[in-house]
C-alpha positions as MATLAB code, in Angstrom:
seq = 'XXXXXXXXXXXXXXXXXXXXXXXXXXXXXXXXXXXXXXXXXXXXXXXXXXXXXXXXXXXXXXXXXXXXXXXXXXXXXXXXXXXXXXXXXXXXXXXXXXXXXXXXXXXXXXXXXXXXXXXXXXXXXXXXXXXXXXXXXX';
ca = [
     123.198   64.270  109.053;
     121.491   65.391  105.878;
     122.037   69.038  106.764;
     125.868   68.421  107.189;
     125.859   66.758  103.592;
     123.932   69.576  102.040;
     126.023   72.381  103.719;
     129.357   71.021  102.518;
     128.230   69.707   99.432;
     131.061   67.148   99.182;
     128.590   64.287   98.012;
     127.165   66.401   95.181;
     123.851   67.278   94.012;
     121.974   66.815   90.709;
     118.647   66.323   89.119;
     116.431   63.676   90.732;
     115.959   60.469   88.779;
     113.680   60.094   87.013;
     113.548   63.863   86.419;
     110.769   65.655   88.070;
     109.455   69.259   88.214;
     108.289   70.926   91.410;
     105.236   73.357   91.211;
     106.054   74.978   94.525;
     109.704   75.696   93.561;
     108.988   76.147   89.887;
     111.917   74.185   88.838;
     113.766   70.781   88.791;
     113.529   68.582   91.840;
     117.172   68.082   92.908;
     118.614   65.092   94.847;
     121.706   65.475   97.141;
     123.965   63.247   99.231;
     123.511   59.504   99.450;
     120.202   59.717   97.449;
     122.137   61.505   94.637;
     124.676   58.474   94.777;
     121.899   55.876   94.735;
     120.243   57.510   91.684;
     123.574   57.837   89.900;
     124.066   54.073   90.346;
     120.740   53.415   88.956;
     121.458   55.400   85.945;
     124.841   53.816   85.456;
     123.481   50.398   85.639;
     120.650   50.877   83.299;
     122.524   52.752   80.609;
     124.162   50.635   77.851;
     127.602   51.637   76.543;
     127.188   53.854   73.532;
     123.962   55.123   74.571;
     125.240   58.485   75.473;
     126.392   60.473   72.479;
     129.141   62.404   74.204;
     130.335   59.729   76.651;
     130.054   56.491   74.595;
     132.060   54.509   77.245;
     129.682   55.511   79.951;
     127.395   52.789   81.247;
     127.332   49.211   82.209;
     126.333   46.849   79.289;
     124.942   43.587   80.879;
     122.812   42.637   77.787;
     125.235   40.157   76.352;
     124.667   37.995   79.459;
     120.856   38.494   79.613;
     119.872   34.964   78.504;
     122.856   33.211   80.212;
     122.252   30.866   83.133;
     123.321   32.300   86.382;
     126.202   30.192   86.927;
     129.403   31.123   88.979;
     131.123   32.111   85.703;
     128.215   34.486   84.665;
     128.016   36.022   88.223;
     131.924   36.565   88.122;
     131.651   38.311   84.707;
     128.606   40.400   85.742;
     130.358   41.245   89.026;
     133.400   42.369   87.106;
     131.561   44.607   84.613;
     129.577   46.258   87.345;
     132.570   46.782   89.559;
     134.534   48.305   86.575;
     131.702   50.744   85.650;
     131.359   51.941   89.231;
     135.088   52.388   89.737;
     135.282   54.469   86.481;
     132.023   56.531   86.878;
     131.196   56.699   90.440;
     134.319   57.800   92.464;
     132.241   58.828   95.556;
     131.868   55.230   96.559;
     134.013   52.047   97.186;
     132.273   48.807   96.319;
     132.508   46.475   99.107;
     130.512   43.414   97.670;
     128.349   42.470   94.738;
     125.927   39.537   95.081;
     123.113   38.167   92.933;
     119.582   36.827   93.585;
     117.494   35.336   90.835;
     113.830   34.875   90.652;
     112.961   32.493   87.743;
     109.232   33.087   87.955;
     109.571   36.722   87.587;
     112.523   36.529   84.994;
     114.580   38.925   87.078;
     118.063   38.900   88.606;
     118.509   41.262   91.767;
     121.818   42.818   91.764;
     122.887   43.704   95.314;
     125.737   46.231   95.603;
     127.168   46.954   98.853;
     129.297   50.132   99.108;
     130.942   52.521  101.306;
     130.565   56.305  100.800;
     134.120   57.454  100.777;
     133.767   60.924  102.215;
     131.575   59.701  105.310;
     132.746   56.127  105.625;
     128.973   55.133  105.433;
     128.091   51.750  104.499;
     125.012   51.254  102.438;
     123.537   49.073   99.556;
     121.379   49.242   96.421;
     119.202   46.437   94.890;
     118.939   46.828   91.211;
     116.361   44.664   89.387;
     117.946   43.430   85.992;
     115.502   42.134   83.470;
     114.694   42.746   79.815;
     112.622   45.782   79.364;
     109.728   45.899   76.972;
     110.668   46.944   73.512;
     114.281   46.248   74.047;
     116.195   44.373   71.458;
     119.384   42.595   71.654;
];
């Protein structure tokens, strides 16, 4: 299946994330297909709006809800923000479901995004751990 994706190129190809260099190929390591989509979602969810100079609306700013209790209202707001960002900036997929799992002891909320890759009709998911990063100010 990977060969079909790479030959047709319809799922895209881009820099791996985080960016890496290959000594054997003497260049950047590239990712393609479903891996590229997964990496794109990680970038989208970890980028705050206004962080990119030429695309100030790109990103998913979850920081205002960082210290809120994970109530139904907060989950709904988080879900709407995430869904809107994905619809705007990742057209290769269709979001099927967004769910949340919290771990109070670790101080993290795991965001489960289940999605369908439009061109292949393949269902997959990503789990994004959301927590305050060291050195981050609100």
